[in-house]
C-alpha positions as YAML, in Angstrom:
chain: A
units: angstrom
residues:
- id: 1
  name: MET
  ca: [92.45, 33.89, 41.61]
- id: 2
  name: ASN
  ca: [94.02, 31.08, 43.52]
- id: 3
  name: ASN
  ca: [95.01, 31.18, 46.99]
- id: 4
  name: GLU
  ca: [98.20, 32.70, 46.60]
- id: 5
  name: GLU
  ca: [97.06, 35.84, 44.52]
- id: 6
  name: LYS
  ca: [94.33, 36.33, 47.03]
- id: 7
  name: ILE
  ca: [97.20, 36.26, 49.97]
- id: 8
  name: LEU
  ca: [99.16, 39.03, 48.12]
- id: 9
  name: ALA
  ca: [96.61, 41.13, 47.60]
- id: 10
  name: ILE
  ca: [95.43, 40.84, 51.04]
- id: 11
  name: LEU
  ca: [99.16, 41.53, 51.86]
- id: 12
  name: GLU
  ca: [99.46, 44.69, 49.38]
- id: 13
  name: LYS
  ca: [96.30, 46.05, 51.06]
- id: 14
  name: HIS
  ca: [97.74, 45.57, 54.32]
- id: 15
  name: SER
  ca: [101.06, 47.24, 53.28]
- id: 16
  name: GLU
  ca: [99.06, 50.27, 51.78]
- id: 17
  name: LEU
  ca: [97.37, 50.78, 54.93]
- id: 18
  name: LEU
  ca: [100.92, 50.36, 57.18]
- id: 19
  name: ASP
  ca: [101.93, 53.20, 54.47]
- id: 20
  name: GLN
  ca: [98.97, 55.37, 55.56]
- id: 21
  name: ILE
  ca: [98.88, 54.60, 59.27]
- id: 22
  name: SER
  ca: [102.77, 55.15, 59.14]
- id: 23
  name: SER
  ca: [102.53, 58.49, 57.59]
- id: 24
  name: ARG
  ca: [99.60, 59.74, 59.95]
- id: 25
  name: LEU
  ca: [101.89, 58.83, 62.62]
- id: 26
  name: ASP
  ca: [104.45, 60.80, 61.17]
- id: 27
  name: LYS
  ca: [101.94, 63.57, 61.11]
- id: 28
  name: VAL
  ca: [101.34, 62.81, 64.83]
- id: 29
  name: ASP
  ca: [104.87, 63.32, 65.62]
- id: 30
  name: SER
  ca: [105.21, 66.56, 63.84]
- id: 31
  name: ARG
  ca: [102.39, 68.07, 65.41]
- id: 32
  name: LEU
  ca: [103.42, 66.61, 69.39]
- id: 33
  name: ASP
  ca: [106.94, 68.19, 68.03]
- id: 34
  name: THR
  ca: [104.89, 71.48, 67.57]
- id: 35
  name: LEU
  ca: [102.89, 71.11, 70.56]
- id: 36
  name: GLU
  ca: [106.17, 70.55, 72.61]
- id: 37
  name: GLU
  ca: [107.98, 73.55, 70.90]
- id: 38
  name: SER
  ca: [104.83, 75.43, 72.15]
- id: 39
  name: GLN
  ca: [104.39, 74.47, 75.70]
- id: 40
  name: ALA
  ca: [107.85, 75.12, 76.38]
- id: 41
  name: GLU
  ca: [107.44, 78.75, 74.34]
- id: 42
  name: MET
  ca: [104.50, 78.97, 77.15]
- id: 43
  name: GLN
  ca: [106.58, 77.92, 80.03]
- id: 44
  name: ASP
  ca: [109.43, 80.45, 79.17]
- id: 45
  name: SER
  ca: [106.88, 83.07, 78.98]
- id: 46
  name: MET
  ca: [105.05, 81.99, 82.15]
- id: 47
  name: ALA
  ca: [108.48, 82.25, 83.82]
- id: 48
  name: GLU
  ca: [108.84, 85.63, 82.46]
- id: 49
  name: MET
  ca: [105.42, 86.93, 83.86]
- id: 50
  name: GLN
  ca: [106.21, 85.24, 87.32]
- id: 51
  name: ALA
  ca: [109.39, 87.21, 87.31]
- id: 52
  name: THR
  ca: [107.16, 90.41, 86.29]
- id: 53
  name: LEU
  ca: [104.80, 89.52, 88.44]
- id: 54
  name: THR
  ca: [107.13, 89.45, 91.67]
- id: 55
  name: LYS
  ca: [108.63, 92.82, 90.33]
- id: 56
  name: VAL
  ca: [105.46, 94.42, 90.57]
- id: 57
  name: ALA
  ca: [104.46, 92.74, 93.77]
- id: 58
  name: VAL
  ca: [108.13, 94.05, 95.35]
- id: 59
  name: THR
  ca: [107.75, 98.04, 93.91]
- id: 60
  name: GLN
  ca: [103.91, 98.13, 95.23]
- id: 61
  name: GLU
  ca: [104.79, 96.43, 98.44]
- id: 62
  name: ASN
  ca: [108.33, 98.67, 99.06]
- id: 63
  name: ILE
  ca: [107.16, 101.88, 96.91]
- id: 64
  name: VAL
  ca: [103.54, 102.31, 96.55]
- id: 65
  name: LEU
  ca: [102.51, 100.93, 99.82]
- id: 66
  name: PRO
  ca: [104.21, 103.42, 101.85]
- id: 67
  name: ARG
  ca: [103.70, 106.57, 99.09]
- id: 68
  name: LEU
  ca: [99.82, 105.72, 99.64]
- id: 69
  name: GLU
  ca: [100.39, 105.17, 103.40]
- id: 70
  name: ALA
  ca: [101.78, 108.94, 103.75]
- id: 71
  name: LEU
  ca: [99.56, 110.36, 101.69]
- id: 72
  name: TYR
  ca: [96.55, 108.76, 103.97]
- id: 73
  name: GLU
  ca: [98.74, 110.32, 106.82]
- id: 74
  name: GLY
  ca: [98.97, 113.61, 105.21]
- id: 75
  name: GLN
  ca: [95.42, 113.27, 104.43]
- id: 76
  name: GLU
  ca: [94.18, 112.85, 108.22]
- id: 77
  name: ASN
  ca: [96.45, 115.63, 109.40]
- id: 78
  name: LEU
  ca: [94.73, 118.21, 107.21]
- id: 79
  name: ARG
  ca: [91.20, 116.73, 108.41]
- id: 80
  name: GLU
  ca: [92.22, 117.24, 111.95]
- id: 81
  name: THR
  ca: [93.89, 120.79, 111.33]
- id: 82
  name: LEU
  ca: [90.96, 122.26, 108.96]
- id: 83
  name: ALA
  ca: [87.80, 123.97, 110.62]
- id: 84
  name: PRO
  ca: [84.85, 122.16, 110.20]
- id: 85
  name: LYS
  ca: [82.70, 123.19, 107.46]
- id: 86
  name: GLY
  ca: [79.84, 124.79, 110.04]
- id: 87
  name: ARG
  ca: [82.36, 126.84, 111.97]
- id: 88
  name: VAL
  ca: [83.39, 128.28, 108.79]
- id: 89
  name: GLU
  ca: [80.00, 129.41, 107.44]
- id: 90
  name: ALA
  ca: [79.57, 130.96, 111.05]
- id: 91
  name: LEU
  ca: [82.59, 132.81, 110.56]
- id: 92
  name: GLU
  ca: [81.86, 134.11, 106.92]
- id: 93
  name: ASP
  ca: [78.48, 135.25, 108.67]
- id: 94
  name: ASP
  ca: [80.56, 137.08, 111.40]
- id: 95
  name: VAL
  ca: [82.93, 138.52, 108.52]
- id: 96
  name: ALA
  ca: [79.80, 139.87, 106.54]
- id: 97
  name: LEU
  ca: [78.07, 141.56, 109.43]
- id: 98
  name: LEU
  ca: [81.49, 143.17, 110.62]
- id: 99
  name: LYS
  ca: [81.88, 144.48, 107.06]
- id: 100
  name: GLU
  ca: [78.38, 145.83, 107.02]
- id: 101
  name: VAL
  ca: [79.07, 147.49, 110.52]
- id: 102
  name: ILE
  ca: [82.47, 149.11, 109.19]
- id: 103
  name: ARG
  ca: [80.50, 150.34, 106.38]
- id: 104
  name: THR
  ca: [77.66, 151.96, 108.33]
- id: 105
  name: HIS
  ca: [80.38, 153.15, 110.79]
- id: 106
  name: SER
  ca: [82.42, 154.76, 107.96]
- id: 107
  name: ARG
  ca: [79.35, 156.37, 106.45]
- id: 108
  name: ASP
  ca: [78.12, 157.84, 109.53]
- id: 109
  name: ILE
  ca: [82.36, 159.30, 110.50]
- id: 110
  name: ALA
  ca: [82.05, 160.94, 106.64]
- id: 111
  name: GLU
  ca: [79.04, 162.59, 107.33]
- id: 112
  name: LEU
  ca: [79.94, 164.12, 110.84]
- id: 113
  name: LYS
  ca: [83.11, 165.15, 109.11]
- id: 114
  name: LYS
  ca: [81.44, 167.11, 106.80]
- id: 115
  name: ALA
  ca: [78.98, 168.28, 109.49]
- id: 116
  name: GLN
  ca: [81.58, 169.95, 111.06]
...
């Protein structure tokens, strides 16, 4: 093999390598295009999520929080107006005693009426 043939063989190998590199670059370009599309979709999705998050924040601020505040105020009102548990228990004991006294008096009155 003379020098010219060797040079041609080397050039052919280089040409094949360049074709392979070109093919790989095409694949890389295709993947980059896909990634760019995915990135654009994600950005759109993030924009939608941000809009939804803003709506949720506004709803929470304007509707939910004032209603929770009203519930809290109502609970505080109830807590202030309700009798303490100890007082209720004392009243229950007094009512039970009064019922027993009424039964006793009713029985005594009934016996006195029978005796007359």
